[in-house]
N, C-alpha and C positions, 0 to 999 in steps of 0.2 A: 613610196607613197601614189595611190590611181591618181590621176590628173581630175581636175575639177570644169564643171559644165557651168553655167550661168545662160538660161534662156532669154533673153528681153523682149518684147514686144515694142515695134515701132512703128510709127502710124503715122502719115503725110510726111518722112524726115525725123517725128521726134520720137525721139528712145523714151519710154513708158514707165514709171515707180522708179526711176532710175535711183535716187538714193538706198530704197529697201536694195534693191541690189549689190550696191557701192557696199551699206552694211552687212551683209551674208559674205558677200567676198572679206570685208576686213577681218571676220571670224580669223582667219589664219594667217600667219605672219609673209608680207609680197615684199619682196624686193622694186616695186614697178606699182604705177598708185593706179589703183583701180580709172579715176578720174580722166588718164591718157583713153580713155576707150570714149572722152567727150572728141577728143582729135579724129574719130575715123567718121567716113566718108558712110552718109547711110540712102537708103533707097526717096527721093523724095516723094513721090506716091503709091498710095495704098499702105495697106497694114502687111508688115516684115517680119518673120524672125529674126531674130540676131544672138547667133550660140557663138557662147564665148567655150573654148576649151581655154584652161591655165593650169600652171603650179607654181609656185614659189618666187620660179626667175622671169619664167613666159607668159603672153597669150597671144593668141591666130582667135581670127574672127572670121564666122561668115555670115550673110547675111541671102535668106531665102523668103521668096512671098509666099504666105502664109495660108492654109482656110483648113478652118474647125472640121477632126471629122466627128460624125454623130455618134455618141455614143448613147444606149439607150437603152443596154442589158450590163448587168454586172451577176460575176459567178466571183462568189464568199469564197475564199483561200486561205487553210489556215496556217499559216508560218512563225512559230515562238522565233526565230532565230533569228533574221530578219533585221541588217541594222543599214540602214541606209539616212544618217544624221548628217550627211553631208552632200551633195548634187555632184555625185558621179559619172568620168565617164565609164567609167566600165560600171556597166548596168546588167552583169550576167546574173546576178541573183534576180532581176525583176523577168529579167526575161522568162526565166524558168519557170515563173507562177505564172507571168501570161501565158503561157503557152499551156496555159492547165486552163483556159478559158471556157470551152469546154461549146465552141458557138455564141458564146457572150464577148460581147462588144469590148470589153474588160476584167482585170478582179478587181473586188475590193478585199482587201487583205485587212485578217486580225489574224493581230498575234496578241497571245495571254490573252486571248478570250475581248480582248475588244477592239472595235475597227479601227483603222487605222486612214491608208489612202487607195487610191489607184497604183496603178503602176508610172503613173507621167505627170500625176497631178489631186490636193487636197479637196478633199470631198467636205458638199455642203445637205444637211438632210431640212425638211421643211414641216412644222408642226405648226397649226395655226397661221399665223400668215408671220413665223417670225424662222430662222436660217440657223442652223445650229452645226458647228464642225464638233469632229469626237476632238475631245483633248488630251487623246493618245496618238498625236500620230507619227508617223517615220521623218519628216520634213517639212518644219514649218517655212511653209512657201512663202514670197514675197507678196502674194498678191489676197495669202491665208490673212496676212497678217495686219495688212496695210487696211483690209474690212473688221480684222476684231479694233485696230484702232478707230476708223472710224465707226465704231459701233452700230454697224449696218449689217452681222454677223454674231453669235455667242458662241460657249464653248459651253462641250458637255460631254460626260461620258457618257461612253455610247457605243453594247453590248452588240453581238448579233440576234440573240431576245425585243432589244430593245428594235429595230427597226418596225417595228409592226406599229410605234410609238408616230412612225413619222409617217406624210403622205406622198413624198417627191423626194429627188435627190436632183444635184448637180453638181458635176466637177469644175471646180475652179483653180487657174493658176496663171502667170503672166499674161501667157495668150491668151487664155482663154476669159481670164478677168471676171465679174461676175454675172456676165449677159449670154452664159451658154444656156439650152433651154434646158427647160428640167426633165427628170423621165415619171412614171409610177415606180413608187418604194414598191408594187408585185414585182419587179423589171429587174430586181435584185434573188438572184435563186441560191 
């Protein structure tokens, strides 16, 4: 089995949304407790990315300062075979799709004619003053689930033909949270 990764936002020494990360990690049988991560030393100031690589027996971690990269444009890429139900360390399938972006900042993956995710984040779409996330996601991200639980976003079935019903999109993940700036839907090609 490929090793898994978990990416956690650390803000001024505090790991954010940690219960959601632990819940996802516990989906697999582990011979170590995710709570052991609470004992590691975290950078005390600023926003950092805590990257955990793990398998059933071990975990390794690194922390790096984090700066979001702006995503203003997406290229629709169709792939009915892609599977990414766990956050695998081996991202070669996602990288192959990313390489098809044709000058766009990232790709928006369409599977079985349903909008899913981009290569490293879930996506939400704005219609009027509400945000919607596809119910056909590849990976149920921790921030996606947090926002659904707080009823700040809603799920919807979204096809490529439905995109014109929305005005904007933005990406969400543990690092971006829901604060990422939005882009106009016209920037999806």
